[in-house]
C-alpha positions in Angstrom: -33.1 15.5 6.9 -31.0 14.5 9.8 -27.9 13.0 9.9 -29.5 9.4 9.5 -31.0 9.7 6.9 -28.9 12.0 4.8 -26.7 9.0 5.0 -29.4 6.5 4.2 -29.7 8.2 1.0 -26.2 8.3 -0.2 -26.1 4.5 0.5 -29.6 4.4 -1.8 -27.3 6.3 -4.4 -25.6 3.3 -5.6 -25.4 2.2 -9.3 -24.0 -0.3 -11.0 -21.9 1.5 -13.7 -20.3 1.2 -17.7 -16.7 -0.6 -17.9 -16.2 2.4 -20.2 -12.6 2.5 -22.2 -11.3 -0.5 -19.8 -13.7 -3.3 -22.0 -14.1 -1.0 -25.0 -17.7 -1.8 -24.5 -20.7 1.2 -24.9 -22.8 -1.6 -22.7 -24.4 0.1 -19.5 -25.2 -1.8 -16.5 -27.4 -0.1 -14.2 -28.6 -3.0 -12.5 -32.4 -3.2 -11.1 -33.6 -6.3 -8.6 -34.4 -9.3 -10.9 -33.0 -7.3 -13.9 -29.7 -9.7 -14.1 -29.5 -13.0 -12.7 -25.7 -13.1 -13.7 -26.1 -16.7 -15.1 -23.3 -16.7 -17.8 -19.8 -15.6 -17.7 -20.4 -12.8 -20.0 -22.8 -11.5 -17.2 -20.1 -11.9 -14.6 -17.3 -10.6 -16.5 -19.4 -7.5 -17.1 -20.4 -7.4 -13.4 -16.8 -7.5 -12.2 -15.6 -5.4 -14.5 -17.6 -2.8 -13.4 -16.8 -2.9 -9.6 -13.3 -2.4 -10.7 -14.5 0.8 -12.9 -15.8 1.7 -9.1 -13.0 1.0 -7.6 -11.3 3.9 -9.7 -13.4 6.6 -8.0 -11.9 6.0 -4.9 -8.2 4.9 -6.0 -6.5 8.2 -5.8 -8.1 9.1 -2.2 -6.5 5.4 -1.4 -3.3 7.1 -1.7 -3.7 10.8 -0.6 -6.0 9.6 2.9 -3.1 7.4 3.8 -0.4 10.0 3.2 -1.4 13.3 3.7 -2.3 12.6 7.1 1.2 11.0 8.1 4.0 12.7 8.3 5.9 12.1 5.2 4.5 14.7 3.0 3.1 18.3 3.5 1.0 20.4 1.7 2.4 23.2 0.2 0.1 26.9 0.4 -0.7 26.3 -3.4 -2.9 23.3 -2.4 -6.6 23.1 -3.4 -9.1 23.6 -0.2 -9.5 19.9 -0.5 -6.2 18.7 -0.3 -4.8 20.9 2.5 -7.9 19.5 4.6 -7.0 16.0 4.4 -3.7 17.7 6.6 -5.4 18.7 9.3 -6.3 17.3 12.7 -9.2 16.4 12.6 -10.6 16.7 9.7 -13.9 18.7 9.4 -17.3 17.9 7.8 -17.1 20.5 5.2 -17.7 18.8 1.9 -14.2 17.5 0.7 -14.1 15.7 -2.7 -11.9 12.8 -0.8 -14.3 11.9 2.5 -17.5 10.8 0.5 -18.3 7.2 2.1 -21.1 6.4 -0.2 -18.4 6.0 -3.0 -17.3 2.9 -1.0 -20.6 1.6 -0.7 -21.0 1.6 -4.4 -18.8 -0.7 -4.5 -19.9 -2.8 -1.4 -23.2 -2.5 -2.5 -22.3 -3.9 -5.9 -20.3 -7.1 -5.0 -23.2 -7.3 -2.5 -25.5 -7.9 -5.5 -23.3 -9.9 -7.2 -22.4 -12.2 -4.3 -26.5 -12.7 -3.9 -27.1 -13.2 -7.7 -24.5 -15.9 -8.8 -23.9 -19.4 -8.2 -20.7 -19.9 -7.1 -20.9 -24.0 -7.9 -22.7 -23.3 -11.3 -20.6 -26.2 -13.5 -20.2 -26.3 -17.2 -18.2 -29.2 -18.8 -17.6 -30.1 -14.9 -16.0 -26.7 -14.1 -16.6 -24.1 -12.0 -17.0 -21.5 -14.2 -18.2 -18.8 -11.6 -16.5 -19.4 -8.9 -12.6 -17.6 -9.8 -15.2 -14.3 -9.9 -17.2 -14.9 -6.9 -14.1 -14.9 -5.1 -12.8 -12.1 -6.3 -15.5 -10.2 -5.5 -15.6 -10.9 -1.9 -12.0 -9.8 -1.9 -12.9 -6.8 -3.3 -15.7 -6.8 -1.1 -13.5 -7.4 2.3 -10.4 -4.7 0.7 -13.0 -2.0 0.1 -14.5 -2.6 4.2 -10.8 -2.7 5.5 -10.1 1.0 4.1 -13.6 1.7 5.7 -12.5 0.9 8.7 -9.2 2.7 8.7 -10.6 5.8 7.4 -13.8 5.8 9.4 -13.6 3.8 12.6 -16.7 2.0 12.6 -19.1 1.8 10.1 -22.1 -0.4 9.1 -21.6 -3.6 8.1 -23.8 -4.5 5.0 -23.5 -7.8 3.7 -26.4 -7.3 1.3 -27.5 -5.6 -1.6 -29.3 -2.2 -0.4 -32.4 -1.9 -3.0 -35.1 -0.3 -0.9 -34.9 2.5 1.3 -36.4 -0.5 4.2 -33.3 -2.3 3.4 -31.2 1.0 4.0 -32.8 1.8 7.3 -32.4 -1.8 8.8 -28.9 -1.3 8.1 -28.4 2.4 9.5 -30.3 0.1 12.8 -27.4 -2.1 12.4 -24.8 -1.8 15.2 -21.3 0.0 13.7 -18.3 -2.1 13.4 -14.4 -1.5 14.4 -11.8 -2.5 12.8 -11.3 -5.7 14.4 -14.8 -6.7 13.7 -14.5 -6.1 10.5 -11.0 -8.3 10.0 -12.3 -11.0 12.1 -15.5 -11.0 10.0 -13.9 -11.8 6.6 -10.7 -13.8 8.0 -13.8 -16.3 8.5 -15.6 -15.4 5.5 -12.4 -15.8 3.2 -10.1 -18.2 4.7 -12.7 -21.2 3.3 -11.6 -20.3 0.4 -7.7 -21.3 0.7 -6.8 -24.3 -0.6 -3.5 -26.4 -1.3 0.0 -23.6 -1.1 0.3 -24.1 -4.9 -3.3 -24.9 -5.8 -4.0 -21.8 -8.4 -7.0 -23.0 -10.0 -9.1 -20.4 -7.8 -6.7 -17.7 -7.9 -8.1 -15.4 -10.3 -10.5 -14.7 -13.0 -8.3 -15.4 -16.6 -9.8 -12.4 -18.9 -6.2 -12.1 -20.6 -5.0 -8.4 -21.4 -7.3 -6.0 -20.0 -6.2 -2.3 -22.2 -2.8 -3.4 -21.9 -3.1 -4.4 -18.1 -2.4 -8.1 -17.0 -5.9 -9.1 -15.7 -4.2 -10.2 -12.8 -2.9 -7.6 -11.6 -6.4 -6.1 -11.3 -7.2 -8.7 -8.6 -5.6 -8.6 -4.9 -4.5 -12.4 -3.8 -6.6 -13.8 -1.4 -3.9 -15.1 1.0 -2.3 -11.2 0.7 -5.7 -9.6 1.9 -5.9 -11.9 4.6 -2.9 -11.8 5.5 -3.3 -8.1 6.0 -6.1 -8.1 8.0 -4.5 -11.3 10.1 -2.2 -8.2 11.0 -4.2 -5.9 12.0 -6.5 -8.8 14.0 -3.5 -9.6 15.8 -3.7 -12.8 14.5 0.0 -12.7 13.5 1.2 -16.5 13.4 -1.7 -16.8 10.9 -0.6 -13.6 8.6 3.0 -15.1 8.5 1.3 -18.3 7.1 -0.8 -16.7 4.5 2.4 -14.3 3.3 4.6 -17.0 3.1 2.3 -19.2 1.4 2.0 -16.5 -1.1 5.4 -15.7 -1.6 6.9 -19.3 -2.1 4.3 -21.1 -4.0 6.7 -23.2 -6.2 5.1 -22.5 -9.5 5.4 -18.9 -9.2 7.9 -17.8 -6.2 8.3 -14.0 -5.6 11.1 -12.7 -4.7 12.0 -9.2 -3.3 14.4 -8.8 -6.6 17.5 -6.5 -6.5 16.7 -2.8 -8.0 18.2 -0.5 -5.9 20.1 2.9 -5.8 23.7 2.5 -5.5 26.8 5.0 -5.9 29.0 5.9 -8.8 32.0 7.3 -7.0 35.5 7.5 -9.3 38.4 7.1 -7.0 36.1 7.1 -3.8 35.4 10.9 -3.9 31.5 10.6 -3.1 32.0 15.1 -4.2 31.9 14.4 -7.7 29.6 10.9 -7.7 26.5 10.3 -8.5 23.7 7.8 -7.3 22.7 5.0 -9.6 19.0 4.2 -10.2 19.6 0.1 -11.1 15.7 -1.3 -11.8 14.8 0.9 -8.9 12.4 3.8 -9.9 11.2 2.1 -13.5 10.2 -0.9 -11.9 7.8 0.6 -9.9 6.5 3.2 -12.4 5.9 0.5 -14.6 2.7 -1.5 -14.2 4.1 -4.6 -16.5 6.9 -4.9 -13.9 7.0 -8.2 -11.5 7.0 -5.4 -8.7 3.6 -4.3 -9.1 1.3 -6.9 -7.3 -2.4 -5.4 -7.7 -3.6 -2.1 -9.4 -6.5 -0.1 -10.0 -6.1 1.0 -14.0 -7.4 4.2 -14.4 -8.8 5.9 -18.3 -6.1 8.0 -20.0 -9.0 10.9 -20.1 -11.6 12.3 -18.3 -13.8 11.6 -21.6 -13.5 7.4 -20.4 -14.6 7.7 -17.0 -11.9 8.5 -13.8 -8.5 9.4 -14.7 -6.0 9.7 -11.5 -5.0 13.0 -10.9 -2.3 12.1 -8.4 0.2 13.7 -11.1 -1.7 16.7 -10.7 -0.8 17.1 -7.0 2.7 15.1 -6.7 4.1 16.9 -9.8 4.5 20.2 -11.9 2.3 20.1 -14.5 1.0 22.7 -17.0 -2.6 22.0 -15.3 -0.9 23.6 -11.9 1.3 25.8 -13.7 4.3 24.3 -11.8 2.9 24.2 -8.6 2.9 20.6 -7.4 0.6 20.7 -4.0 2.5 18.7 -1.5 5.9 17.7 -1.3 8.6 15.6 0.9 7.9 16.6 4.2 11.0 17.8 6.6 10.4 14.3 8.5 10.8 12.3 5.3 14.1 13.9 4.4 15.1 13.6 8.4 14.1 10.0 7.8 16.2 9.3 4.9 19.6 11.2 5.8 19.9 9.5 9.1 20.2 6.2 7.5 23.7 5.0 6.1 24.9 4.0 2.9 27.5 1.2 3.1 29.1 0.0 0.1 31.9 -2.0 -1.1 34.1 -0.4 -3.2 37.0 -1.4 -4.9 39.8 1.3 -3.5 42.5 0.2 -6.3 43.3 -2.3 -8.8 43.3 -5.2 -6.3 41.2 -4.1 -3.1 38.2 -4.3 -2.3 37.0 -2.0 1.2 33.6 -1.5 3.2 32.5 2.0 3.1 30.5 4.2 4.7 29.0 7.0 2.5 30.3 10.5 3.8 26.6 12.9 4.6 28.5 15.9 3.7 30.3 17.6 0.8 27.3 15.9 -1.5 26.4 17.5 -5.0 22.7 17.4 -3.1 21.6 16.6 0.7 19.0 13.9 -1.1 22.3 12.1 -1.8 22.9 11.7 2.1 22.1 8.4 3.8 19.1 6.6 1.8 19.2 6.7 -1.5 15.5 5.6 -2.4 13.9 9.3 -1.9 16.7 10.9 -4.2 15.6 8.3 -6.6 12.3 9.4 -6.1 11.8 12.8 -6.0 14.1 15.6 -7.7 13.6 19.8 -8.1 15.3 21.7 -10.7 14.9 25.6 -11.3 13.8 27.3 -14.1 14.3 30.7 -15.4 10.6 32.6 -15.7 9.7 35.7 -16.1 9.0 37.7 -12.8 5.2 38.2 -13.8 4.8 34.5 -15.0 1.9 32.4 -13.7 4.4 29.6 -13.7 6.7 28.2 -10.8 10.5 28.7 -11.1 10.8 25.5 -9.4 10.2 22.0 -11.2 9.0 18.8 -8.5 9.1 15.4 -9.9 8.0 12.3 -7.9 8.8 9.2 -10.1 6.5 6.4 -8.0 3.2 6.7 -9.2 2.5 7.1 -12.8 -0.9 8.7 -14.0 -2.2 5.1 -15.7 -2.6 3.4 -12.7 -2.6 3.0 -9.1 -1.1 0.7 -7.3 -2.5 -1.0 -4.3 0.1 -3.6 -3.3 3.8 -3.9 -4.4 5.8 -7.0 -3.8 8.2 -5.3 -1.1 5.4 -3.8 0.5 4.3 -7.7 1.1 7.3 -8.9 2.4 7.5 -5.9 4.7 4.3 -6.9 6.0 5.5 -10.5 6.2 8.3 -9.4 8.5 6.0 -7.2 11.0 3.9 -10.7 11.3 7.0 -13.0 11.8 8.6 -10.3 14.3 5.3 -10.2 16.5 4.8 -13.6 16.2 7.8 -14.1 17.8 10.2 -14.9 15.6 12.4 -11.4 15.1 15.7 -12.4 13.5 13.7 -13.9 10.7 12.2 -10.5 10.4 15.3 -8.8 10.7 16.6 -11.0 8.0 14.1 -9.9 5.5 15.7 -6.4 6.0 18.6 -7.1 5.7 20.1 -10.5 3.7 16.7 -11.4 2.6 15.3 -14.6 3.2 17.2 -17.8 1.5 17.5 -21.1 3.1 21.1 -21.1 3.0 21.3 -17.5 4.4 18.9 -18.8 7.4 21.1 -21.2 8.9 24.1 -18.5 8.5 21.7 -15.8 10.2 18.9 -17.0 12.3 19.8 -18.9 16.1 19.2 -21.8 16.0 16.5 -22.2 18.4 14.2 -19.6 16.5 15.1 -21.6 13.2 13.6 -24.2 14.4 10.1 -22.8 16.4 9.7 -21.0 12.7 10.1 -24.3 10.6 8.2 -23.7 7.2 7.5 -19.9 7.8 11.2 -19.0 6.8 11.5 -21.8 4.3 12.6 -20.2 0.9 14.5 -22.3 -1.2 17.7 -21.7 -2.4 16.8 -23.0 -6.1 13.9 -20.1 -6.3 15.4 -17.7 -4.2 19.1 -16.8 -5.2 21.5 -14.4 -4.5 20.7 -12.4 -7.9 17.2 -12.2 -7.1 16.7 -11.7 -3.6 18.4 -8.9 -1.0 17.3 -7.5 2.3 14.9 -4.6 1.7 17.1 -2.3 3.1 19.7 -2.8 0.4 17.4 -1.0 -2.3 18.4 2.2 -0.8 21.5 1.4 1.8 23.8 -0.4 -0.3 25.5 -3.7 0.6 24.0 -3.5 4.3 24.9 -7.2 4.7 28.5 -5.9 5.6 27.2 -3.0 7.5 28.1 -3.8 11.3 26.2 -1.3 12.7 22.9 -2.6 11.1 22.1 -5.1 13.7 19.7 -6.4 16.5 21.3 -4.7 19.6 23.5 -7.3 21.1 22.7 -5.7 25.0 20.3 -7.9 26.8 17.2 -7.0 26.3 13.8 -8.9 27.4 11.8 -10.5 24.2 10.0 -8.0 24.1 12.2 -5.3 24.0 13.8 -7.0 21.2 10.6 -7.5 19.2 9.7 -3.5 19.1 13.3 -2.6 18.5 12.5 -4.8 14.8 9.1 -3.6 14.5 10.6 0.0 14.6 13.2 -1.0 12.2 10.2 -2.5 9.9 8.1 1.1 10.4 11.3 3.1 9.4 11.5 0.7 6.3 8.4 1.4 5.6 8.6 4.4 5.1 12.1 4.4 3.0 10.6 1.7 1.0 7.0 2.6 0.3 6.9 6.7 1.1 4.2 8.7 -1.4 2.2 5.3 -1.8 -0.6 5.7 0.3 0.9 3.4 3.5 2.2 5.3 6.3 -1.1 6.7 8.1 -1.8 3.5 8.4 1.0 2.1 9.5 1.5 4.1 11.8 -2.0 3.6 13.4 -1.6 -0.2 13.7 1.6 -0.4 15.7 -0.3 2.6 17.7 -3.4 0.4 18.7 -0.8 -2.7 19.4 1.4 -0.7 21.7 -1.9 0.8 23.3 0.1 3.8 22.8 -1.6 6.6 20.9 2.0 8.9 20.6 3.6 6.4 18.2 1.3 8.2 15.5 1.1 11.2 17.1 4.9 12.3 17.9 6.0 11.5 14.4 3.0 13.0 12.8 3.5 16.0 15.0 6.6 16.5 13.6 5.9 16.7 10.2 7.5 19.9 9.3 10.6 19.9 11.9 9.5 21.2 14.7 7.0 19.5 17.5 3.5 21.0 16.7 2.4 20.7 19.8 -1.9 21.3 19.3 -1.6 18.5 16.5 0.5 16.0 18.7 -2.4 16.4 21.3 -5.1 16.4 18.9 -3.7 12.9 18.1 -3.5 11.9 21.6 -7.2 11.2 21.1 -8.0 8.3 19.1 -11.0 9.5 18.1 -9.1 12.5 16.3 -7.5 9.9 14.0 -10.2 9.0 11.9 -12.4 11.4 9.2 -15.8 12.4 10.1 -18.7 10.7 7.5 -19.8 13.1 5.5 -23.3 13.8 4.8 -23.4 17.2 3.2 
């Protein structure tokens, strides 16, 4: 059987799946042509939840493929063969549980089947009864294609359900579509559903609580996927507009929040001080937190379906005998320690001063610089017998819980917004997202009048909803009172507009690393900027220095863009 025939089989081995424990139903949803006309709300609910259950299959790899191929994590000697293979450049075409393109097309085929068999204009009591699900499924399909393009480079753009070998053959004879083509198609496909900014009628299906999860968090906001796709497609003003309108809905404004890591140091003796978590890591790991916008719910045990195994990869567990398979890399620790923590501290009973925290003589090297790594990662040594099968070093990364996998977090959306603003020609506005947080009152003081006028509604963040208590610069989540840090600024030397934009873009990329480390976003962030600048070294250079010293073999391979992508595995 040749490669094309094998891929045909993969595409045809797609079936609709039961909802498992998530809906506590034993209903089997194996679909065949003509079996299900999807003409009742119950039909569509089961079909949509079946699609979400299929997304569980790709949940862990969404994180791992975006993280382990980048520079912020390194693979340990005791990792599985499949995990080790993810960090290799290029990845071989040997079978790997994290490289199964058919799992993505299973989601797509189910979305296509749903979209072909439901009437979005059907009404009951003068209300559209399927429109919300219809849009949500279109968004799931777009998200899945975006993942495929990022992972494989070019893929078949299949828009109809494949029910026969003949249909699969026709799909395989199509020209493969790259990320630009995929984004262009779905931006056009989805933009027709964007209504008035505060019109929430079509925002999400309303299923209430589903297995302890708010149902709205199971869905991807329409404006968010449009904003992200516009970024990839180079449509920066459109990206900024979609993301701004999502963040500033009058009925549900989404603020950065004030969760952060800070210092407690009595008498300014930081060698004895201890960083303090003020609502940072608990929010990220809590599905109910408003920081988590979209997540994939996972099952409690494998008996009920797909359980996330990320905990067994990132942390010391009984299952892995205490040997975590990956750890923060030397590059990640360097990025974190090179930042400055600047705080306004009480230096006496009557005086406060702006202090730059020293980076030496601290109780832990992780306390130097940005505190987010310290807040999310720790190790400890336990006594083991020399013949013990268990590791004496216990690693804990608290960011990713075991019962859901995050897809979008509001701070990440703000950083995408900053990236879009910057490339749309508003670098000072983008920098304000990092240093001050956007509020109209602050914008007037911090953003040049000429840029403020040009940006207009794109940076309208009303003070009544976005306050000093709920809106801080994202850099302040790990680096203190950054609005007082005179060194964290856009350089005042004369630069061209392009140089200014690229400088701010570098700051945003760095902030992405500090804020979203280990969440599966780093590789694609480097990829997007490298493609935008037509500079492969933007991705190759940091990844070649993952372990500290530059790996020239890895660098040279990554300078070839063909090596950025996974092979389509047909074995």
